[in-house]
C-alpha positions as CSV (number, residue, x, y, z in Angstrom):
1,M,-64.5,-97.9,22.3
2,W,-61.6,-98.5,19.9
3,L,-59.1,-98.6,22.8
4,E,-61.1,-101.1,24.7
5,A,-61.5,-103.3,21.7
6,L,-57.8,-103.1,20.9
7,A,-57.0,-103.9,24.5
8,L,-59.2,-106.9,24.5
9,M,-57.7,-108.1,21.2
10,L,-54.2,-107.7,22.6
11,V,-55.0,-109.5,25.8
12,G,-56.6,-112.3,23.6
13,V,-60.1,-112.0,25.2
14,G,-63.2,-112.6,23.1
15,G,-61.7,-113.5,19.8
16,R,-63.9,-113.0,16.8
17,V,-66.8,-111.9,19.1
18,T,-64.8,-108.9,20.3
19,N,-64.3,-107.9,16.7
20,L,-67.8,-108.5,15.8
21,V,-69.0,-106.2,18.8
22,H,-66.5,-103.7,17.7
23,Y,-68.0,-103.6,14.2
24,I,-71.5,-103.3,15.5
25,L,-70.7,-100.5,17.9
26,A,-68.7,-98.7,15.1
27,S,-71.6,-99.0,12.7
28,L,-74.1,-97.6,15.3
29,I,-71.8,-94.7,16.3
30,L,-70.7,-93.8,12.8
31,Q,-74.0,-94.1,11.1
32,N,-76.1,-92.6,13.7
33,D,-76.2,-89.0,12.6
34,D,-78.4,-87.0,10.3
35,T,-75.5,-85.6,8.0
36,G,-75.0,-89.0,6.4
37,S,-71.6,-90.9,6.1
38,T,-68.3,-89.6,4.8
39,V,-65.7,-91.4,2.9
40,N,-63.6,-91.7,6.1
41,E,-66.3,-93.3,8.0
42,G,-66.9,-95.7,5.1
43,L,-63.2,-96.6,5.1
44,C,-63.3,-97.2,8.9
45,L,-66.2,-99.4,8.7
46,M,-64.6,-101.5,5.9
47,T,-61.5,-101.9,7.9
48,V,-63.4,-102.8,11.1
49,F,-65.5,-105.3,9.1
50,W,-62.5,-107.2,7.6
51,M,-60.7,-107.1,11.0
52,I,-63.3,-109.7,12.2
53,F,-61.6,-112.2,10.0
54,V,-58.0,-111.3,10.5
55,R,-58.0,-112.6,14.1
56,L,-54.9,-110.8,15.4
57,D,-55.9,-112.1,18.8
58,A,-55.2,-115.6,17.8
59,V,-51.7,-114.9,16.8
60,K,-50.3,-111.8,18.3
61,S,-52.0,-111.5,21.8
62,V,-50.5,-111.7,25.1
63,R,-52.4,-115.0,25.7
64,C,-50.5,-116.6,22.9
65,F,-47.2,-115.6,24.4
66,V,-48.2,-116.8,27.9
67,L,-49.5,-120.1,26.7
68,K,-46.4,-120.5,24.5
69,A,-48.5,-120.8,21.3
70,D,-47.0,-120.1,18.0
71,A,-46.0,-116.4,18.7
72,F,-44.5,-116.1,15.2
73,A,-47.7,-117.0,13.4
74,T,-48.9,-114.7,10.8
75,P,-52.5,-113.5,10.6
76,R,-54.6,-114.6,7.7
77,A,-53.9,-112.4,4.5
78,W,-57.2,-112.9,2.7
79,P,-59.2,-110.4,4.8
80,V,-56.6,-107.8,4.0
81,Y,-56.7,-108.7,0.3
82,F,-60.5,-108.1,0.4
83,L,-60.1,-105.0,2.3
84,G,-57.9,-103.7,-0.6
85,V,-60.5,-104.8,-3.2
86,D,-63.1,-102.9,-1.2
87,V,-61.0,-99.7,-1.2
88,G,-60.1,-100.4,-4.8
89,V,-63.8,-100.7,-5.9
90,M,-64.6,-97.4,-4.1
91,V,-61.6,-95.5,-5.7
92,F,-62.4,-97.1,-9.2
93,T,-66.0,-96.0,-9.1
94,A,-64.9,-92.5,-8.1
95,G,-62.6,-92.4,-11.1
96,I,-65.1,-93.7,-13.5
97,T,-67.6,-91.1,-12.2
98,K,-65.0,-88.4,-12.7
99,W,-64.3,-89.5,-16.2
100,T,-67.9,-88.9,-17.1
101,G,-68.2,-85.6,-15.4
102,P,-67.6,-82.4,-17.4
103,F,-65.3,-80.6,-14.9
104,W,-62.9,-83.6,-14.5
105,F,-63.0,-84.7,-18.2
106,N,-62.1,-81.1,-19.3
107,G,-59.2,-80.8,-16.7
108,I,-60.7,-78.4,-14.2
109,G,-62.1,-80.8,-11.7
110,F,-59.0,-80.8,-9.4
111,F,-58.9,-77.1,-9.4
112,Q,-62.6,-76.7,-8.7
113,T,-62.4,-79.2,-5.8
114,S,-59.1,-77.7,-4.4
115,S,-60.8,-74.3,-4.5
116,L,-63.5,-75.1,-2.1
117,P,-63.0,-73.0,1.0
118,W,-63.4,-75.9,3.5
119,I,-60.7,-78.0,1.6
120,K,-58.1,-75.3,0.6
121,P,-55.5,-74.3,3.2
122,D,-54.3,-70.7,2.9
123,R,-50.7,-72.0,2.2
124,V,-51.6,-73.7,-1.1
125,S,-53.5,-70.8,-2.8
126,S,-50.5,-70.0,-4.8
127,V,-50.4,-73.6,-6.2
128,L,-53.8,-73.2,-7.5
129,D,-52.7,-70.4,-9.8
130,V,-50.3,-72.7,-11.7
131,K,-52.6,-73.8,-14.5
132,W,-50.5,-76.5,-16.1
133,L,-50.0,-78.1,-12.6
134,M,-53.8,-78.2,-12.0
135,Y,-54.4,-80.0,-15.3
136,A,-51.7,-82.4,-14.6
137,M,-52.9,-83.2,-11.1
138,N,-56.5,-83.5,-12.6
139,Y,-55.4,-86.2,-15.1
140,V,-53.1,-87.9,-12.6
141,A,-56.0,-88.3,-10.2
142,L,-58.2,-89.7,-13.0
143,I,-55.5,-92.2,-14.2
144,F,-54.7,-93.3,-10.7
145,E,-58.3,-93.8,-9.6
146,T,-59.1,-96.0,-12.7
147,A,-55.9,-97.8,-12.5
148,F,-55.8,-98.8,-8.8
149,I,-58.0,-101.9,-9.0
150,P,-56.6,-103.4,-12.1
151,L,-53.1,-102.9,-10.6
152,F,-54.2,-104.3,-7.2
153,L,-55.8,-107.5,-8.4
154,F,-52.5,-108.9,-9.9
155,R,-49.9,-110.0,-7.5
156,K,-46.8,-108.6,-9.5
157,T,-48.4,-105.2,-9.8
158,R,-49.9,-105.1,-6.3
159,P,-46.9,-103.2,-4.8
160,I,-47.3,-100.5,-7.4
161,S,-50.9,-99.9,-6.5
162,L,-50.2,-99.8,-2.8
163,V,-47.3,-97.1,-3.5
164,L,-49.8,-95.1,-5.6
165,L,-52.4,-95.3,-2.9
166,V,-50.1,-94.0,-0.3
167,A,-48.8,-91.3,-2.5
168,F,-52.2,-90.2,-3.6
169,F,-54.0,-90.3,-0.2
170,G,-51.0,-90.0,2.1
């Protein structure tokens, strides 16, 4: 489904309708299970939704090159900005929730989360034994999650927030 939508966008067929159908199909597929949605599914749906407004097909498609349209035009930036705000609000609310939780507030939330067997790879077991590192990572996570959206909202600090986002989730 994603490859077909990408192919249609690159060829320049369908325009915003292709992106809207892509969003509807992604919503139906990703939210049609009994287990509930995951963070990754939510991020995917946010991205697909804001792609409706980016309109890459209008500036970077094969049709634009064939018709000698402005091939060097840039897509609109405001949908990407609002995607960043959506992600920022999600990260910020996670940080605020963690500050109010006793595990995270007392410095052991990162250790407890990393100790879950379905998260922890065997190769990082020794890192979990370094107590000061676990406390440091705990508070770095709290500070990052609550600082991301204020940093992202201002143009001068936006690159810092994006570097933090890639470093934290990358």
